[in-house]
C-alpha positions in Angstrom: 0.0 0.0 -0.1 2.0 2.7 -1.1 -0.4 5.4 0.3 0.3 4.2 3.8 2.6 7.4 4.7 -0.5 9.6 3.7 -2.8 8.4 6.4 -3.3 9.9 9.7 -2.0 8.0 12.5 -5.6 7.3 13.7 -6.4 5.5 10.0 -3.1 3.7 10.6 -3.9 2.5 13.9 -7.2 1.4 12.6 -5.4 -0.6 9.9 -2.9 -2.2 12.3 -5.5 -3.1 14.7 -7.5 -5.5 12.1 -4.3 -6.6 10.8 -4.9 -5.4 7.6 -1.3 -4.2 7.4 1.6 -5.3 9.5 4.0 -3.2 11.5 6.8 -3.9 9.1 4.8 -3.1 5.8 4.0 0.4 7.4 7.4 1.2 8.7 9.1 0.1 5.3 6.8 2.6 3.7 8.0 5.2 5.8 11.6 4.4 5.6 11.2 4.3 1.8 9.5 7.7 1.6 12.1 9.2 3.7 15.0 7.9 1.3 13.0 9.3 -1.7 12.1 12.6 -0.2 14.2 13.7 3.0 17.0 14.6 0.8 15.0 17.9 -0.2 13.2 18.6 3.2 16.2 17.4 5.6 13.8 16.7 8.5 16.0 14.0 9.9 19.3 14.2 11.4 19.4 10.4 12.1 17.2 7.7 10.6 17.1 4.7 12.7 16.3 2.3 9.9 17.7 -0.9 11.2 16.3 -0.6 14.9 12.8 0.6 13.4 12.8 -2.6 11.2 13.6 -4.8 14.3 11.3 -3.2 16.3 8.4 -3.6 13.9 9.4 -7.2 13.5 9.1 -7.8 17.4 5.7 -6.0 17.5 4.4 -8.2 14.7 5.3 -11.5 16.7 3.7 -10.1 19.8 0.6 -12.0 20.5 -0.5 -10.4 23.8 -2.1 -7.1 24.2 -1.4 -4.3 22.0 -0.6 -0.7 23.1 -2.2 2.1 21.8 0.3 3.2 19.5 1.2 -0.3 18.4 3.2 -0.3 15.0 2.7 3.4 14.4 6.1 4.8 12.9 6.7 7.9 15.0 9.8 10.3 15.2 11.4 12.2 17.9 13.0 15.8 18.1 16.5 15.4 18.3 16.7 17.1 21.9 15.1 13.8 23.5 17.6 11.1 24.5 17.3 7.8 22.7 18.9 4.8 24.0 21.7 3.5 21.9 21.0 6.3 19.2 22.9 9.6 19.2 21.1 12.6 20.4 22.8 16.1 19.1 20.3 18.4 20.3 20.9 19.8 16.8 24.4 21.0 18.0 28.3 20.1 17.3 28.8 20.1 21.2 26.4 16.9 21.8 27.5 15.7 18.2 28.8 12.1 19.6 26.3 11.7 22.5 24.7 8.1 22.6 22.6 8.1 25.7 22.3 4.6 27.4 18.8 5.7 28.4 15.4 7.1 26.9 13.6 10.1 27.6 10.7 9.5 29.4 8.5 10.9 26.5 10.4 8.4 24.1 10.0 5.3 26.4 6.4 5.9 27.1 5.6 6.0 23.1 7.7 2.7 22.9 5.9 1.2 25.6 2.8 1.8 23.9 4.1 0.1 20.7 5.6 3.1 18.5 8.1 2.2 16.1 10.9 5.2 16.2 12.1 5.9 12.6 14.6 8.5 13.8 15.9 11.7 15.1 14.5 15.0 13.7 16.5 18.3 13.0 15.8 21.3 15.2 17.3 24.7 15.8 20.7 24.1 17.6 20.0 23.7 21.4 16.2 24.3 20.3 17.2 28.3 20.9 15.7 29.7 17.7 12.5 29.8 15.4 13.8 29.0 12.1 15.6 25.3 12.1 18.5 27.1 9.7 20.8 24.7 11.5 24.5 25.4 10.9 25.9 22.1 11.8 23.1 19.7 10.0 21.8 22.0 7.6 18.4 24.0 7.4 15.1 22.1 7.2 13.0 23.2 4.3 9.2 23.7 4.5 7.2 21.0 2.7 4.8 23.9 1.1 7.6 25.9 -0.1 11.6 24.2 0.0 12.7 28.0 0.1 11.0 28.9 3.2 11.7 27.8 6.8 9.3 25.3 8.6 9.7 27.2 11.9 11.3 26.1 14.7 12.7 25.0 17.0 11.0 21.8 16.3 11.1 22.5 12.4 12.0 18.9 11.7 9.1 17.7 13.5 6.6 20.3 11.8 8.2 19.5 8.3 8.4 15.6 8.7 4.6 15.6 9.8 3.5 17.7 6.7 5.7 15.6 4.2 4.4 12.4 5.4 7.8 11.1 6.6 6.2 10.1 10.0 2.9 9.5 11.4 3.6 11.8 14.3 6.3 13.5 16.2 7.6 14.9 19.5 8.3 18.4 19.7 9.4 21.0 22.5 8.0 24.3 23.0 9.8 27.3 25.0 8.6 30.1 23.2 6.5 28.5 20.5 8.3 25.7 19.3 5.8 23.2 18.6 3.2 25.6 17.7 5.5 27.5 15.3 6.4 24.7 13.0 2.9 23.7 13.2 1.7 27.0 11.4 4.3 27.1 9.1 3.8 23.6 7.9 0.1 23.5 8.2 -0.3 20.7 10.7 -1.4 20.4 14.5 0.8 21.2 17.2 -0.4 20.5 20.9 1.6 22.3 23.9 0.1 20.7 27.0 0.2 22.2 30.3 3.6 22.7 32.1 4.2 19.6 33.9 1.6 17.6 32.0 4.5 15.6 30.3 7.6 14.8 31.8 10.9 16.5 30.4 13.4 13.9 32.0 16.0 13.1 29.4 15.2 16.3 27.3 18.4 18.6 26.9 16.7 22.0 28.7 16.5 25.3 27.1 14.8 27.0 29.9 13.7 25.0 32.9 10.8 27.0 33.6 9.3 27.3 30.4 10.1 23.9 28.4 7.3 21.9 27.4 7.1 18.7 25.3 4.2 17.7 23.2 3.1 16.0 19.8 2.8 17.5 16.3 0.6 15.0 13.9 -1.9 15.7 10.8 -5.1 16.0 12.8 -6.5 17.0 16.1 -7.4 13.2 17.0 -3.8 12.1 16.2 -2.3 14.8 18.3 -5.0 13.6 21.1 -3.9 10.1 20.7 -0.1 10.8 20.9 -0.3 13.2 23.9 -2.2 10.7 26.0 0.7 8.2 25.4 3.1 10.6 26.9 1.3 12.4 29.6 1.4 11.8 33.3 3.6 12.0 36.5 7.2 10.6 36.7 9.3 10.7 39.5 12.4 11.2 37.5 10.9 14.9 36.9 10.1 16.8 40.1 8.0 19.4 37.6 5.8 16.7 36.3 2.2 16.9 37.6 0.7 13.9 39.5 -2.9 15.0 38.3 -4.9 12.7 36.7 -4.6 12.4 32.7 -8.0 12.9 31.0 -9.2 10.7 28.1 -8.1 12.9 25.3 -9.4 10.7 22.6 -12.8 10.8 24.0 -12.7 14.7 24.1 -12.8 14.4 20.2 -16.2 12.7 20.7 -17.9 15.6 22.7 -19.8 18.3 21.5 -18.5 21.8 21.9 -21.6 23.5 21.3 -22.6 25.8 24.4 -19.1 26.5 25.3 -17.7 30.0 25.4 -14.7 31.0 23.6 -13.0 34.6 24.4 -11.0 36.8 21.8 -8.4 39.1 23.7 -8.0 41.8 21.2 -5.1 43.5 23.0 -1.5 42.4 22.1 -2.6 39.4 20.0 -3.6 41.7 17.1 -1.1 44.5 17.3 1.0 42.7 15.0 -1.0 40.5 12.6 -0.9 40.2 8.7 -4.2 41.0 7.1 -4.6 37.7 5.5 -4.2 36.0 8.8 -6.7 38.2 10.5 -9.3 37.4 7.8 -8.6 33.9 8.3 -9.1 34.2 11.9 -12.2 36.1 11.6 -13.7 33.4 9.4 -12.6 30.8 11.8 -14.4 32.3 14.6 -17.5 32.6 12.7 -17.3 28.8 11.9 -17.0 28.2 15.7 -20.1 30.6 16.2 -21.8 28.7 13.5 -21.2 25.1 15.1 -22.6 26.4 18.4 -20.0 28.2 20.5 -20.6 31.5 22.1 -17.9 34.2 21.4 -17.0 37.2 23.5 -14.3 39.6 23.9 -12.3 39.7 26.9 -9.2 41.9 28.1 -6.1 40.5 29.7 -3.9 44.2 30.2 -0.6 42.6 31.3 -0.2 40.9 27.7 1.8 43.7 26.4 4.6 42.9 28.9 5.0 39.1 27.6 8.0 39.4 25.3 10.4 41.2 27.6 9.8 38.9 30.2 9.8 35.7 28.3 13.1 36.6 26.7 14.7 37.6 29.9 13.8 34.2 31.7 14.7 32.0 28.5 18.0 33.6 27.8 19.3 33.8 31.4 17.9 30.1 32.1 19.7 29.1 28.7 23.0 30.9 29.7 23.0 29.1 32.9 22.6 25.5 31.4 25.3 26.3 28.6 27.4 28.1 31.0 30.4 25.5 31.0 30.2 24.8 27.1 30.2 28.9 26.8 33.4 28.9 28.7 35.1 26.0 27.1 33.8 25.4 23.8 32.5 28.7 22.5 33.3 28.6 19.0 31.4 25.4 18.6 28.1 27.2 19.1 26.4 28.6 15.8 26.8 32.3 15.7 23.1 33.0 16.5 22.8 30.7 19.5 26.1 31.8 21.1 25.0 35.5 20.9 21.8 34.8 22.7 23.8 32.8 25.3 26.1 35.7 25.6 23.0 38.0 25.9 21.4 35.9 28.7 24.7 36.1 30.7 24.2 39.9 30.9 20.7 39.8 31.9 20.6 41.6 35.6 18.8 39.9 38.6 16.4 42.8 38.9 15.2 42.1 35.4 14.5 38.5 36.2 12.7 39.6 39.3 10.6 42.1 37.3 9.9 39.3 34.9 8.6 36.7 37.5 6.4 39.4 39.1 5.2 39.9 35.5 4.5 36.2 34.9 2.5 36.0 38.2 0.5 39.0 37.2 -0.2 37.6 33.9 -1.3 34.1 35.3 -3.9 35.8 37.6 -5.3 37.7 34.8 -5.8 34.7 32.8 -7.2 32.8 35.6 -9.7 35.7 36.1 -10.6 35.6 32.4 -11.1 31.9 32.5 -13.9 32.3 35.1 -15.9 33.8 32.1 -14.9 31.8 29.3 -14.1 28.2 28.7 -11.1 28.9 26.0 -9.5 31.5 24.4 -9.1 31.7 20.5 -5.9 33.7 19.0 -4.2 33.9 16.0 -1.3 31.6 15.2 1.6 32.9 13.1 1.3 36.6 12.5 2.0 36.2 8.8 3.6 33.3 6.5 6.9 31.9 7.0 10.0 33.7 5.7 12.6 32.2 3.3 15.3 30.5 4.6 18.3 33.0 5.6 16.1 36.3 6.0 16.4 38.2 8.8 13.2 39.8 8.5 9.7 38.9 7.5 6.8 41.1 5.8 3.8 42.1 8.1 1.6 44.1 6.5 4.4 45.5 4.2 6.4 46.3 7.3 9.7 44.5 7.8 9.9 42.6 11.3 12.6 40.5 12.7 12.0 36.8 12.3 12.3 36.0 15.9 10.0 38.7 17.1 7.3 37.9 14.4 7.1 34.0 14.9 7.2 33.9 18.3 4.8 36.8 19.0 1.4 35.2 19.7 3.2 32.3 21.2 5.0 33.4 24.2 2.0 34.2 26.8 1.1 30.4 27.1 4.4 29.4 27.7 4.9 32.2 30.4 2.0 31.0 32.1 2.2 27.5 31.4 -1.4 27.2 29.9 -2.2 24.7 27.1 -2.5 25.7 23.6 -3.3 23.9 20.3 -2.2 25.0 17.0 -4.5 24.2 14.1 -4.8 25.4 10.4 -7.4 27.6 9.3 -6.7 28.8 5.9 -4.3 29.5 3.0 -2.2 32.6 2.2 -2.4 34.0 -1.5 1.0 32.4 -2.0 -0.5 29.0 -1.0 1.2 28.7 2.5 -1.0 27.7 5.4 -2.4 30.1 7.9 -3.5 28.9 11.6 -5.2 29.8 14.9 -4.6 28.7 18.3 -6.9 27.5 21.0 -5.8 27.7 24.6 -7.3 26.8 27.8 -7.3 26.3 31.5 -4.5 24.5 33.2 -4.6 20.9 32.6 -7.7 21.2 30.4 -6.3 19.8 27.3 -9.6 18.1 26.7 -11.5 21.0 26.4 -9.2 22.7 23.6 -8.9 19.2 21.7 -12.8 19.1 21.9 -13.1 22.7 20.3 -10.1 22.2 18.0 -11.4 18.7 16.8 -14.9 20.4 16.2 -13.8 23.0 14.0 -11.5 20.8 12.1 -14.3 18.4 11.3 -16.4 21.4 9.8 -13.6 22.7 7.6 -11.1 21.2 5.2 -7.9 22.9 6.1 -6.4 20.0 7.8 -6.5 18.2 4.1 -3.4 18.8 2.4 -1.8 17.8 -0.9 1.0 15.1 -1.0 4.0 17.3 0.0 6.5 18.4 -1.0 5.0 19.4 -4.4 
């Protein structure tokens, strides 16, 4: 079945369950496609073909109970440790690291029956938004190979969009799951801070990092999140709260729920095409039975400086030894950001943390009146590889500022947010929106996102790259 890579994870799961296909058939179909296509996209740093085929054969011999991800060919951002397979973090510094353990998120996917195809490209040490990697080459957007796929999980977004895996792990510190999802026209789910263990994931910023899935559909994202979420004694920040049934949330009706639109901040820097697509999406949500109201969150305006101060300072602390002993082994953009992080004064960090608390209080008050928020995804279609600026309503804006602008509030507060496609730009590139919710209420945003997806066609895509 040559069309296997173009099926959703849920469709593949159904075929595997009724034994219409074998794990080895599915795995070979994806490995064949990677061999044919990834030379143009460059989404993988390491393809683990032998290990994947070995695991697929073992799964086909299994006679006992099957896990929820049985036989699904998935891939992992190369920030996550994988036993006996190199984990580079997209860097020269860790180029030779072969862990003797799996990150918890990887171990849980394996335990649920997943076949791991390989390790995906990323912005070096996850500190950037383009995946223009100086050590392993740039990942290219499958919709337009001259453009970035977003970052830092650009390999994850591109691989899912180009049908080079059935789903992928990403990480998100300032938008790094949702930016590639928006740029590549797929679904990216950043769960609540602590919902997924970060043990075995090379940190960028301890208090801002999140781990979550990228997938072709909302239902796929729900399936993949359920298999990685939950407490972990090896990660003290991992929550012990009960994990909801995320797949069941896709069967619920969102009719009667109230969604809020915060007009300040999120719409200050938005391309007209994005605004039009967002307005049409809001109208669709109204049509399928949700109530829409405007809300106000005044402290949003201070989000970016607070987020950047915390992220840069925590990253500089983590990389202090390497920065002192191997500075030339960092890419120039990442090294500059780490040097900046070393210069951030304690008073700025205190102010950033105070703003963080204020913003969390304002979001909590808002969620007393609404069940979820909807906001734009990327403020404009992604730029070309190598561009320092991108055009937003005929104004040139720095790429890091523009791509991360609408994402950071949900990292600073740790609230869950899902990015989904909601339109196409004139140049054919995907446009998207985000749905955000209360802490640990991923089920509600999954419910709303799935209902919107079923009411539209934006999740359907051509066989990429064209």
